[in-house]
C-alpha positions in Angstrom: 18.9 -6.0 24.5 16.9 -4.7 21.6 15.0 -1.4 22.3 11.4 -2.3 21.3 8.4 0.0 21.0 5.0 -1.8 20.8 2.0 -0.4 19.0 -1.4 -2.1 18.4 -4.6 -1.7 16.6 -7.9 -1.0 18.5 -9.0 -4.7 18.0 -9.5 -6.5 21.3 -7.2 -9.3 20.3 -4.4 -6.8 19.5 -4.9 -4.9 22.7 -4.7 -8.0 24.8 -1.5 -9.0 23.0 -0.1 -5.6 23.7 -0.8 -5.9 27.4 1.0 -9.3 27.6 4.0 -8.2 25.6 4.4 -5.0 27.6 4.4 -7.0 30.7 6.9 -9.5 29.4 9.4 -7.4 27.5 11.2 -4.1 28.3 9.9 -1.4 26.0 10.6 2.2 25.1 8.8 5.1 23.4 8.6 5.1 19.6 11.3 7.8 19.3 13.8 5.7 21.2 13.2 2.4 19.6 15.5 0.3 17.5 12.5 -1.8 16.3 8.8 -1.1 16.3 6.6 -4.1 16.8 3.1 -3.6 15.3 0.2 -5.8 16.4 -2.8 -6.1 14.1 -3.5 -6.8 10.5 -2.2 -5.4 7.2 -4.3 -2.3 7.5 -2.7 -1.4 10.8 0.7 -2.3 9.4 0.2 0.3 6.7 -1.0 2.8 9.2 2.1 2.2 11.3 4.5 2.5 8.4 2.9 5.8 7.3 2.9 7.1 10.9 6.5 6.3 11.7 8.4 6.8 8.4 10.0 10.0 9.8 11.8 7.8 12.4 13.6 5.5 9.9 13.0 2.6 12.3 12.3 -0.9 11.0 8.8 -2.3 11.7 8.2 -5.9 12.6 4.5 -6.9 12.4 2.8 -9.7 14.2 -0.6 -10.8 13.0 -3.5 -10.1 15.3 -6.0 -9.4 12.4 -7.8 -11.1 9.6 -5.2 -10.4 6.9 -1.5 -10.6 7.5 0.4 -10.5 4.2 2.8 -7.9 5.7 2.8 -9.6 9.1 4.7 -12.4 10.8 3.0 -15.1 12.9 2.1 -14.0 16.4 4.1 -15.7 19.2 4.9 -14.2 22.6 8.0 -16.4 23.1 11.6 -15.5 22.0 10.6 -12.2 20.5 14.1 -10.6 21.0 15.7 -13.6 19.2 13.2 -13.3 16.3 13.9 -9.6 15.9 17.7 -10.2 15.8 17.3 -12.9 13.2 14.7 -11.0 11.1 15.4 -10.1 7.5 14.7 -6.5 6.2 12.8 -5.5 3.1 12.9 -1.9 1.9 10.0 -0.6 -0.2 9.3 2.8 -1.8 5.7 4.2 -1.7 3.8 5.9 -4.5 3.2 9.6 -4.3 -0.3 10.9 -5.3 -1.1 14.5 -6.3 -4.7 15.2 -7.1 -6.7 18.3 -7.9 -10.3 18.5 -6.8 -13.1 20.1 -8.7 -12.9 22.8 -6.0 -9.4 23.7 -7.0 -7.9 22.2 -3.8 -4.7 20.1 -4.2 -4.3 17.0 -2.2 -1.1 14.9 -1.7 -0.6 11.5 -0.1 1.7 8.5 -0.1 0.6 4.9 -0.7 2.5 1.8 0.1 0.1 -0.5 -1.7 -1.8 1.4 -4.4 -3.4 4.6 -5.6 -6.9 3.9 -7.0 -9.5 6.0 -8.8 -13.1 4.9 -8.5 -16.4 6.1 -9.9 -18.3 8.2 -7.3 -21.7 8.1 -9.0 -24.1 5.8 -10.9 -22.2 6.1 -14.2 -18.8 4.6 -15.1 -15.8 6.8 -14.9 -14.3 8.2 -18.1 -10.6 8.8 -18.0 -7.7 9.9 -20.2 -4.5 8.0 -19.4 -1.0 9.5 -19.9 2.4 8.0 -19.1 5.4 10.2 -18.8 3.6 13.0 -20.5 2.4 11.0 -23.5 -1.3 10.1 -23.9 -1.6 6.4 -24.1 -5.4 6.0 -23.9 -7.7 8.9 -25.0 -10.7 7.3 -23.2 -10.9 4.6 -20.7 -14.5 3.9 -19.5 -14.4 1.7 -16.3 -15.6 1.4 -12.7 -12.1 2.4 -11.7 -8.3 2.0 -12.2 -5.3 1.7 -9.9 -1.5 1.8 -9.9 0.0 -0.7 -7.5 3.5 -1.3 -6.2 5.0 -4.9 -6.0 4.3 -4.9 -2.3 0.7 -4.0 -2.9 0.2 -6.2 -6.0 -1.5 -9.0 -4.0 -4.0 -6.6 -2.4 -6.7 -4.6 -4.3 -4.7 -5.1 -7.5 -4.9 -8.9 -7.4 -8.6 -8.7 -6.5 -9.1 -6.7 -9.7 -7.2 -9.5 -11.6 -4.0 -7.5 -11.9 -0.6 -9.3 -12.0 1.4 -10.2 -8.9 4.8 -8.4 -9.2 8.1 -9.8 -7.8 9.2 -7.6 -4.9 12.6 -6.9 -6.5 11.1 -5.8 -9.8 11.3 -2.2 -10.8 7.7 -2.4 -12.2 4.3 -0.9 -11.4 1.0 -2.5 -12.3 -1.7 -0.3 -13.9 -5.0 -2.3 -13.6 -8.5 -1.4 -14.6 -11.7 -2.5 -12.7 -14.6 -3.5 -14.9 -13.3 -1.9 -18.1 -16.1 -1.2 -20.5 -14.1 0.6 -23.2 -11.7 -0.7 -24.4 -13.7 -3.9 -23.5 -11.7 -6.5 -21.6 -8.7 -4.2 -21.2 -6.8 -5.5 -18.2 -4.1 -2.8 -17.8 -0.3 -2.5 -18.3 3.0 -3.1 -16.7 5.0 0.1 -16.3 8.6 0.9 -15.3 9.0 2.0 -11.7 10.2 5.4 -12.9 7.0 6.1 -14.9 4.7 9.0 -14.0 1.1 8.2 -14.6 -1.6 10.9 -15.1 -5.4 10.3 -15.1 -7.6 13.1 -16.3 -11.3 12.8 -15.5 -13.5 13.4 -18.5 -17.0 14.8 -17.8 -16.3 15.2 -14.0 -19.8 16.7 -13.4 -21.6 13.9 -15.0 -19.2 11.1 -14.1 -17.6 12.1 -10.7 -14.4 10.2 -9.6 -12.8 9.9 -6.3 -9.2 8.9 -5.5 -7.7 6.9 -2.7 -4.1 6.3 -1.5 -3.9 3.5 1.0 -7.3 4.7 2.4 -6.3 8.4 2.3 -9.3 9.8 0.4 -9.5 12.5 -2.1 -13.1 13.1 -3.3 -14.3 14.4 -6.7 -11.1 14.9 -8.5 -10.2 16.5 -11.9 -6.9 14.8 -12.3 -4.5 12.5 -10.5 -0.7 12.1 -10.9 1.1 9.0 -9.5 4.8 8.3 -9.3 7.1 6.2 -7.2 8.8 8.1 -4.4 12.4 6.9 -4.1 13.2 9.4 -1.3 10.9 7.6 1.1 11.9 4.1 2.3 9.8 1.9 4.4 11.8 -0.8 6.3 9.8 -4.0 7.1 11.2 -7.0 9.0 10.2 -10.6 8.4 11.2 -13.9 9.9 13.8 -15.8 7.8 12.3 -17.5 4.8 9.0 -15.6 5.1 9.8 -12.3 3.4 7.9 -10.5 0.8 9.7 -12.2 -2.1 8.8 -15.7 -0.8 5.2 -14.7 0.0 4.7 -13.2 -3.5 6.0 -16.3 -5.1 3.9 -18.6 -2.9 0.8 -16.6 -3.6 1.1 -17.4 -7.3 1.0 -21.1 -6.7 -2.0 -21.3 -4.4 
């Protein structure tokens, strides 16, 4: 028997599913589980991965939300068999370090992306450096983000960024509504790259940063890099893993 721990979002449909699964299958506390089953949407899946990464336990998501790119289809039947047959994907998050205008340092991890967004009526003005070398003296835009392959179909894709194959050692740097250079869409960077954004004119053009909804307001600079020491283990039904989903998304 697989030792399962169930967790669910606050959504009514997820809570009802949790009640039924708890009644149907033996379950254990998170710390004793071989597999964590997360019930909700992609947002809750990200929350679960962040909250349980210290356990090194794989997470199998079942979709009870509106978006389910990281989730499997919800079925109550044959759950143990599905878990035994599931295929594992291992992904590394991004680390974000940001300094606020108040001098406070903030750190966070992001599975999907780290984004910078203008926090006032005027466009953000940023200096962009990669591995210590200034690549763009001035980027004027509504925002910019760095996305992992796993997150490339989320905010990055909405901003017209590229979809990245899950096995690629690549990050996407994508601008939102770039004004100068006009029509600049971004760049593809090696996974090992360290990206630094410096906020120019922070008083006049305030900028906030966000790492998978972990907010850092009114920043002076932000550094982003892949964090290979942290590994998130995600389980998918055979033939429905991230690689297949990323390929399928490009042919919709």
